[in-house]
N, C-alpha and C positions, 0 to 999 in steps of 0.2 A: 618916402622910402623905406622899406622893411629893414629892421636891423639885422646884425649877422645871426645866422642860424645858431641855436644852442649846441654847446659842445657836450661831449661827455666828461663826467667828473670822475676822477680816479683818487680814491681816498686809500692810502696804504700805510699800514704800520712799517716802521723802519728797522728797528733792531731785531735781528734774526728773521726778518722778512725780506727786506731789501738790502740792508747793510750788516756787516758781520765783523765781530772782533777776531783776532787771531785764534782764540780758543774755540770759536764758533764756526769756523770755515768748513770743518768736515771734509777736508780734501782726502780722497781715499786711493786715487790712482798713483801710479809712477810718478816720482817728483818731476822727472823729466817732461811730462805731460800735463802737469798742472796749469790751470788757467792763469793767464797774466792778471795781476791785480793792480787796482788803483786805490790808493788811500783817500778816503773821503772825511777822515775826522782826525785831528791831532788834539791830544790832551797832555798837558804838562810837558810840552815839547817832544811828545812821542806819538808815533802813528797808533791810532786805536781802532779805526773801522774801515772797512774795505768793501768794494764792489769788483766784479769781474771786469775787464776791459769791454767785453761784449756788453755787459749790463750797462756800462756808462754809455755807450753809443744808444742802447735802447731807451735809456732814461731821457736823453737828449730828444729822440724822437718823439717819445711820450709826451714831453713838456710842450713840443710844438703841435702834437695833434689833439690834445685834450687838456682840460683844466685839472693839473696834478697837484693834490693836496697832501703833503706829509702829515701823517697822523700818528702821534706818538704819546706815551706815557711820560716822556722826558719833560723836565722843566724847560722854560724858555732859554735860560741860559745854556743847559745842555744841548738844547736842539740848534741854538746858534753856531755851536762849534761844528756841525756838520756842513760840508761843502759839496752839495750834489751837482753832478754834471747836468748841463741843459739850462733852459731859461728859468729864471728866478720865479717861484711860485708866488702868486698874489695872496693865496690863503694857505695857511697851515694851522693845524690843531696840535696844541700842546697839553700837557698836565691832564691827559686822559679825557679832554674836552673841556678842561677849566678854563682854558684860554684859546680864543679864536684870533690868530694873527692875521691881520690885513696889512700887506706890504711890510711885515715885520714887527707890527705893533699890535698889541692886545686891543680888541675891540671892548670899549668900556661898558657898552650895553650888554653885550654877551656875558661879560664878567659879573655885571650885577644881576642878571637873571640867574646864573648858576649859584652865586652867593645866597640868593634868596631862597632858592630850592633846597640847598643843603641845610640851611638854618631851620627850614620847615619840616624836613622829611628825615634827618638823620640824627644820630647821638653826635655830641660834640667831638672834634677831632682829639682834644686833650684826653678825654675819657678813654678813646681807643688807643692812644699811644701809650697811656699809662698802664692799660691793662696788658699790652704786648710787652712792655718793659717788665711788668711784674711777673709775667708768667715764663718769659725767656731766660736762658741761661747764659750767663756772660761767657762761659766756655765756648759757646758757638755763634754768638753775635759778635760781628767784627765792627759794625757801625749802625747807628739809628739815625734815621733822617726823616724830616718833614719837608714835603715838596710843595713850594708856593702856598703853604698854609691850607692845602686842600687834602692831602692824603699823606700817609705814613708808609715808609719801607725800611725793612732791616736787611742789611747784607750779612749773610750767615755763612759759617763753614758748612757747606752743603752735606759733606760726609758725617758730620756730627749731628746734624739736625734731626730731632726725633721725628719718626714718621707721623705720629698722632698729633704733634704740637699744631701744625697748620691746620689739620682738620678740625680740632677742637677750637682753634681760634675762628675758624669759619662758621661754626655752629653758633658761637657767642656773638660774632659781627653780624650774622644774618637777622638776629633779633633786634639790631640796633640800626639797621638800614645800611650795613656795610658789606662789602664782598672781600674775599681774600684770594690772592693769585701768587703761586711760587714760579719765579721765572729765573732759571739758572741759580744764581747766588742770591737772589732778592726775594723777600717775602713783602707783598704788597697788601696793604689794607686800605680799600678805596671806597667812598660813599657811593651807593648804588645809583643815584641820579647822575653821578659825574660820569658821562659815557661819550666815547668817540662817536656813536651813531647820531646822538643829539646835534653835535656839532657838524656832522657831515650833513644832516638834513637841513640845518641852517645855511650852510654854504650852497647846497643844491638849490635851496629856495632864492638865494641872492643871484645865483648865475643863471638859474632856468634850466639847469642841467636836463639833458634829453636821455641821458643813460648815466647810471651810477655803477661803478665798479670798485671793489675792495679787496685787500688781502691782509692776512694777519696770522700770527701763530700761537697766541697765547689766549687764556681765558677771558682777559680784558679786551680781546678783540671781537669776541663772539657776537655781541650785539652790533658791531660795525658790518660783519660779514652778513648777518641776517637782515640788515636794513639796506643792503645794496641790491641792485638789480641781478647783478651776478658776482660772485667772490671766489677766492682760491685761498687754500692754506698749504703750506709746506709739509713735507713728511716728518717734520720735528717740530718740538714744542709741546706746550700743554694740550693743545687740542688734538694733536696727532697721537700723544700718549693715551688720550682718554677715548680715541676712535671717535671723536666728535664729527658729525657731518650734519647737513640740513639742505633742503630743497634750495637749487641755485648756487650751492657751495661745492666747488670741486676740490676734492683732496688729491694733491699732487704726490707722487713717489719721491721726488728729488729731496734731498737733505743738504743743510749747508749753504754755502755761498752760490752753488750752482741752482738752487732752488729760487734765489732771489732772480737770477737770469731768467729762469723758466716763467716766473710770475710777470716779469715785464713784458716778455713775448707773448703771453696769454692776454695781457691788457691790450697790447697793440692790434692783435688778431681780432679781439672782440670789437675794438673800435672801428676798424677796418672793414 
């Protein structure tokens, strides 16, 4: 007997694409007309991330209709704090593609392949971290972090961040096989081979996906959107600010948490 028909694969960024902190909600209408919100992440005993109640229902429907793959630059620890509505995802992509989770556990073969590529193609992480620290000003750097021994990010006081610092860092990093992305209060330096798209292709290979759909808001999501059959980006974020678009990518006008709701509706429409 033939096996089940291949399902669509939906690989979506999370933060500021599907889930939103209080500061990123961008609620613009009258308070009495604001959408009801569901908290999907708690950090240090406080609510941190939200979706609209409507989006929660759409997430459940999506998880039943397709292989939904949460796709994030978050570390595994940060990802595991999120409690999305709907069926548990068999696959998830963490650390910008550095870890491919299968039933919540990192796949060792994938991790080994990533580690080998980074060693062959990129300057060492310690060199990049040291350069960032040497050129940054403690007056606007709030935290320095290394994520999963794969990439670096600085949490900065955005209002004090010199406009040219990230641009100069990007030029320096480019020649060493790294890319730079500014997302809210975080400045990321990420090795170029460390991509969400590579991990998505691996999941698509394993599931035999008939259709791949994606969404994201930042520079680190561009490769993911380009790799999918169809993709969407919200009206906020790095890609929107740059006016970035590409064939097969729909630029939505919605901003904030309602954009997440719209993206989930687009996923379901494309599948159906």
